[in-house]
C-alpha positions in Angstrom: -224.3 29.0 117.8 -220.9 30.4 116.9 -218.0 29.2 119.0 -217.2 32.8 119.9 -220.5 33.0 121.7 -219.6 30.2 124.1 -219.6 31.4 127.7 -217.2 30.3 130.4 -218.9 28.1 133.0 -219.2 29.7 136.4 -216.3 28.1 138.3 -216.0 27.6 142.1 -212.7 28.7 143.5 -212.0 25.1 144.6 -212.8 23.4 141.3 -209.6 22.3 139.7 -210.6 19.3 137.5 -210.6 19.3 133.7 -213.8 20.3 131.9 -215.2 17.5 129.7 -218.1 17.6 127.2 -220.4 14.7 126.5 -222.5 14.8 123.3 -225.3 12.2 123.5 -227.3 12.6 120.4 -228.0 10.9 117.1 -225.2 11.5 114.6 -222.8 12.7 117.4 -219.9 10.9 115.7 -220.2 13.6 112.9 -219.9 16.5 115.4 -217.9 19.5 114.2 -217.3 21.2 117.5 -213.8 19.8 117.8 -212.9 21.2 114.4 -214.4 24.6 115.4 -212.2 24.8 118.4 -209.2 24.2 116.2 -210.1 26.5 113.5 -210.9 29.3 116.0 -208.0 28.7 118.3 -206.6 32.2 117.9 -209.9 33.7 118.9 -210.5 31.4 121.9 -209.0 33.9 124.3 -209.4 32.7 127.9 -212.1 30.2 127.1 -211.3 26.9 128.8 -211.5 24.3 126.1 -212.9 20.9 127.2 -210.0 18.5 127.8 -212.1 15.7 126.3 -215.2 15.5 124.1 -217.0 12.2 124.4 -219.5 11.0 121.7 -221.2 7.8 120.6 -219.4 6.5 117.5 -222.0 4.1 116.2 -224.3 4.9 113.3 -227.2 3.8 115.4 -227.5 3.3 119.1 -230.7 2.1 120.7 -231.8 4.5 123.4 -231.9 1.9 126.2 -228.4 0.8 125.5 -227.1 4.3 125.2 -228.7 5.2 128.5 -226.8 2.5 130.3 -223.6 3.1 128.4 -223.6 6.8 129.3 -224.5 6.0 132.9 -221.5 3.7 133.2 -219.2 6.3 131.6 -220.6 9.1 133.9 -220.2 6.9 137.0 -216.5 6.1 136.2 -215.2 9.4 134.8 -215.0 11.3 138.1 -212.5 8.7 139.4 -210.2 9.0 136.4 -206.9 10.8 136.1 -207.5 12.5 132.8 -203.8 12.4 132.0 -204.1 8.6 131.8 -205.4 7.9 128.3 -205.1 4.1 128.8 -207.7 4.1 131.7 -210.1 6.2 129.5 -209.7 3.8 126.6 -210.3 0.9 129.0 -213.6 2.3 130.2 -214.8 3.0 126.7 -213.7 -0.5 125.6 -215.6 -2.1 128.5 -218.8 -0.2 127.6 -218.4 -1.4 124.0 -217.7 -5.0 125.0 -221.0 -5.0 127.1 -222.8 -4.1 123.8 -223.8 -0.7 125.1 -222.4 1.4 122.3 -219.1 2.4 120.8 -217.9 5.6 122.4 -215.1 7.8 121.0 -213.2 10.6 122.6 -211.4 13.7 121.3 -208.5 14.8 123.5 -207.4 18.4 123.5 -203.7 18.8 122.9 -202.4 22.0 124.4 -199.2 22.0 122.3 -200.9 21.8 118.9 -204.1 23.5 120.1 -206.3 20.9 118.5 -208.2 17.8 119.3 -206.6 14.4 118.8 -208.6 11.3 118.0 -207.2 8.0 119.2 -206.3 5.5 116.5 
């Protein structure tokens, strides 16, 4: 699918939280979507770019561990202020320390109009 074919999600009038994208699949750490958003940033128009893209960053994650790791992440994300990168990093570190997978995020930078990867 070409990035220009992405459709805007139907938004309720009262929805004002950032859009996030979670990619839970084998090889997700090699995703190219973040690069596509950058390379097509002039043609994005009014497309709302996900503020964060979350992926698993391990070469191999066992299904049962990934299931619990994603569940923890999904449970804690709605309570997060997405402007607070430290809290997001702490959640991901906690999941990693539990042995449930190493998660990575890509954060959209509105000034440079590209995704930034934490060091």
